[in-house]
C-alpha positions in Angstrom: -3.2 14.0 -3.5 -5.2 12.4 -6.3 -3.2 14.2 -8.9 0.0 12.9 -7.3 -1.3 9.3 -7.4 -2.1 9.8 -11.1 1.5 11.0 -11.5 2.8 7.9 -9.8 0.8 5.7 -12.2 2.2 7.8 -15.1 5.8 7.2 -13.7 5.0 3.5 -13.7 3.9 3.7 -17.3 7.2 5.5 -18.2 9.2 2.8 -16.5 7.3 0.1 -18.3 7.7 1.7 -21.8 11.4 2.4 -21.1 11.9 -1.2 -20.0 10.2 -2.5 -23.2 12.3 -0.3 -25.4 15.5 -1.2 -23.5 14.8 -4.9 -24.0 13.7 -4.9 -27.6 16.0 -2.3 -29.3 19.7 -1.8 -29.7 20.2 1.9 -29.2 23.5 3.7 -29.4 25.1 6.8 -28.0 23.3 8.8 -25.3 20.1 6.8 -25.8 21.8 3.6 -24.8 22.9 5.3 -21.5 19.4 6.6 -20.9 18.0 3.1 -21.2 20.8 1.2 -19.4 19.8 0.7 -15.7 17.4 3.6 -15.2 14.1 1.9 -16.2 14.7 -1.1 -13.9 15.9 1.2 -11.1 12.7 3.2 -11.5 10.7 0.0 -11.1 12.4 -0.6 -7.8 12.0 3.0 -6.7 8.3 2.8 -7.5 7.9 -0.4 -5.6 9.2 1.5 -2.6 6.7 4.3 -3.3 3.9 1.8 -3.2 5.1 0.5 0.1 5.2 4.0 1.5 1.6 4.8 0.2 0.0 1.5 1.4 -1.3 1.1 4.9 -0.2 -2.5 5.1 1.3 -4.7 7.7 4.8 -6.2 7.3 3.3 -9.6 6.8 1.4 -8.2 3.8 4.5 -6.9 2.2 6.1 -10.3 2.8 3.3 -11.9 0.8 3.5 -9.3 -2.0 7.3 -9.9 -2.2 6.8 -13.7 -2.2 4.3 -13.3 -5.1 6.9 -11.3 -7.1 9.5 -14.0 -6.4 7.1 -16.7 -7.5 6.3 -14.8 -10.7 10.0 -14.4 -11.4 10.6 -18.1 -11.3 7.5 -18.7 -13.5 8.7 -16.2 -16.1 12.4 -17.0 -16.1 12.3 -20.2 -18.3 10.5 -18.2 -21.0 12.4 -14.9 -20.7 15.1 -15.5 -23.3 17.8 -12.8 -23.0 15.7 -10.7 -20.7 16.9 -10.6 -17.1 13.6 -10.6 -15.1 13.7 -8.0 -12.3 10.8 -9.3 -10.2 12.9 -11.6 -8.1 15.2 -8.9 -6.8 12.4 -6.5 -6.1 10.4 -9.3 -4.3 13.3 -10.3 -2.1 14.0 -6.7 -1.2 10.3 -6.2 -0.4 10.4 -9.2 2.0 13.6 -7.9 3.7 12.2 -4.4 3.9 8.7 -5.4 5.0 9.2 -3.6 8.3 10.8 -0.4 6.8 7.6 1.6 6.3 7.1 1.6 10.0 10.5 3.3 10.7 11.0 7.0 11.2 12.4 8.9 8.2 15.7 9.5 10.0 16.3 5.8 10.3 15.3 5.3 6.6 17.9 7.9 5.6 20.6 6.1 7.6 19.5 2.8 6.1 19.8 4.2 2.6 23.2 5.7 3.4 24.5 2.4 4.7 23.1 0.5 1.8 24.7 2.9 -0.7 28.1 2.4 0.9 27.6 -1.3 1.0 26.6 -1.5 -2.6 29.6 0.6 -3.6 31.9 -1.6 -1.6 30.7 -4.7 -3.4 30.7 -3.1 -6.9 30.8 -4.3 -9.6 27.9 -6.5 -8.8 27.7 -10.1 -10.2 23.9 -9.7 -10.4 22.3 -7.7 -13.1 20.2 -6.1 -10.4 22.5 -5.4 -7.4 20.4 -6.3 -4.3 21.8 -3.7 -2.0 21.3 -1.0 -4.7 17.8 -2.1 -5.3 17.1 -2.0 -1.6 18.4 1.5 -1.4 16.1 2.5 -4.3 13.1 1.1 -2.5 14.0 2.8 0.7 14.3 6.1 -1.3 10.9 5.3 -2.7 9.4 5.0 0.8 10.9 8.3 1.7 9.6 9.9 -1.4 6.0 8.6 -0.8 6.2 10.0 2.7 7.5 13.5 1.9 7.0 14.0 -1.9 9.3 17.1 -2.3 8.1 17.5 -5.8 9.7 20.8 -7.0 13.0 20.2 -5.2 12.9 16.5 -6.2 12.4 17.4 -9.8 15.4 19.8 -9.8 17.8 17.8 -7.7 16.8 14.5 -9.3 17.3 15.8 -12.8 20.7 17.3 -11.9 21.9 14.0 -10.4 20.5 12.1 -13.4 22.4 14.4 -15.8 25.6 14.1 -13.7 25.4 10.3 -13.8 25.0 10.4 -17.6 28.0 12.7 -17.9 30.2 10.5 -15.7 29.2 7.4 -17.7 30.0 9.2 -21.0 33.2 11.0 -20.2 34.8 9.9 -16.9 36.1 6.4 -16.3 35.8 5.6 -12.6 37.0 2.8 -10.3 34.4 0.1 -9.4 33.7 1.7 -6.0 32.6 5.0 -7.6 31.4 3.6 -11.0 28.4 5.3 -12.7 27.8 2.5 -15.2 24.3 1.0 -14.9 23.7 -2.2 -13.0 27.2 -2.1 -11.3 26.0 -0.8 -8.0 28.8 1.7 -7.8 28.4 4.9 -5.8 27.6 7.1 -8.7 25.3 4.5 -10.2 23.2 4.3 -7.0 23.0 8.0 -6.5 22.4 8.8 -10.2 19.7 6.1 -10.5 18.0 7.3 -7.3 18.2 10.9 -8.6 16.7 9.9 -12.0 13.9 8.1 -10.2 13.1 11.0 -7.9 13.3 13.4 -10.8 11.0 11.4 -13.1 8.4 10.7 -10.3 8.5 14.4 -9.3 7.9 15.6 -12.8 5.1 13.1 -13.4 3.4 14.1 -10.2 3.7 17.8 -11.0 2.3 17.2 -14.4 -0.3 14.6 -13.2 -3.3 16.5 -14.4 -2.0 16.3 -18.0 -0.8 12.7 -17.8 -4.0 10.9 -16.9 -3.9 9.1 -20.3 -0.8 7.2 -19.1 -2.4 6.1 -15.9 -4.0 2.9 -17.2 -0.6 1.5 -18.2 0.6 2.3 -14.7 -2.3 0.7 -13.0 -1.6 -2.8 -14.3 2.2 -2.6 -14.8 2.8 -6.0 -13.2 0.5 -7.8 -15.7 1.8 -5.9 -18.7 5.5 -6.5 -17.7 4.8 -10.3 -17.4 3.1 -10.2 -20.8 6.0 -8.3 -22.3 8.5 -10.9 -21.0 6.5 -13.8 -22.4 6.0 -12.2 -25.8 9.4 -10.5 -26.2 10.8 -13.2 -28.5 8.1 -12.6 -31.1 6.8 -9.1 -30.7 8.9 -5.9 -31.5 9.3 -2.9 -29.2 6.6 -0.6 -30.6 4.1 -3.4 -31.2 4.6 -4.3 -27.6 4.0 -0.7 -26.4 0.9 -0.4 -28.6 -0.3 -3.8 -27.4 0.2 -2.8 -23.8 -1.9 0.4 -24.3 -4.7 -1.5 -26.0 -4.7 -4.2 -23.3 -4.6 -1.7 -20.4 -7.4 0.5 -21.8 -9.5 -2.5 -22.8 -9.1 -4.4 -19.5 -9.7 -1.4 -17.2 -12.8 -0.4 -19.1 -14.3 -3.6 -17.6 -12.3 -4.4 -14.5 -10.9 -2.2 -11.7 -7.4 -3.8 -11.7 -5.2 -5.9 -13.8 -5.5 -9.7 -13.4 -2.2 -10.2 -11.6 -2.7 -7.1 -9.5 -6.1 -8.5 -8.4 -4.6 -11.8 -7.4 -1.7 -10.3 -5.4 -4.2 -7.9 -3.7 -6.5 -10.8 -2.7 -3.6 -12.8 -1.3 -2.3 -9.9 0.8 -5.8 -9.1 1.9 -6.1 -12.6 3.3 -3.1 -12.0 5.5 -4.5 -8.7 6.6 -7.8 -10.3 7.5 -6.1 -13.1 9.5 -4.1 -10.5 11.5 -7.2 -8.5 12.2 -9.0 -11.6 13.5 -6.0 -12.4 15.8 -6.1 -8.9 17.2 -9.8 -9.2 17.7 -9.3 -12.5 19.6 
């Protein structure tokens, strides 16, 4: 299990680095498609994985989501051309606060309904389609619960490749669109597949990816620093800076600063609930 947790941290690191490169470079060709939509979708999926792994009450997820929304509004005035993703993830976390308590069958139906709803509303006017992001988070909860690593790696990579092929060669109507950030059917399925494939591969290779784990352990802090510095710091300088900050900070502290604050706030809610139960 520990190797798998390291793998999840490595997947968070992959999402962070991909997001930085997507924001601060102007790629072309297939590289542009690889970086358009998938990194942000992987962030949402990993938020769901965290929800599935945590033994938290719905109220604690509400607090975590509210913290992300607050950070979104704090960052937005300084984000320049970057569309901050934290608000959408935070709202979805609040709405889905009860989802980790549902049986897997209900989660599958919820993801299915959300996928159809997202496709029906495509193309989304939001850069991060809320229904699609909710589906990705539900998929993350299911992944954390079952972790079908070998099958997940195979099926996920096939769906990822199929989505890229559709984007590249096949124009589709909005309902079925594969283009990133549209919320079309192929976009939702392909992004979920990419997220499952990447997380599965990272978990399978967890014993060799420990060097990436520090980046994944303080992704929230590093993402916020990236947004604040993006107008002055280039892509690779940002990546190197993130590595230096992560290794330096975690050599002294157990968690990143923002991660610690969010953890303490959610712990207060958990403590209050425990006291009420005790009374």
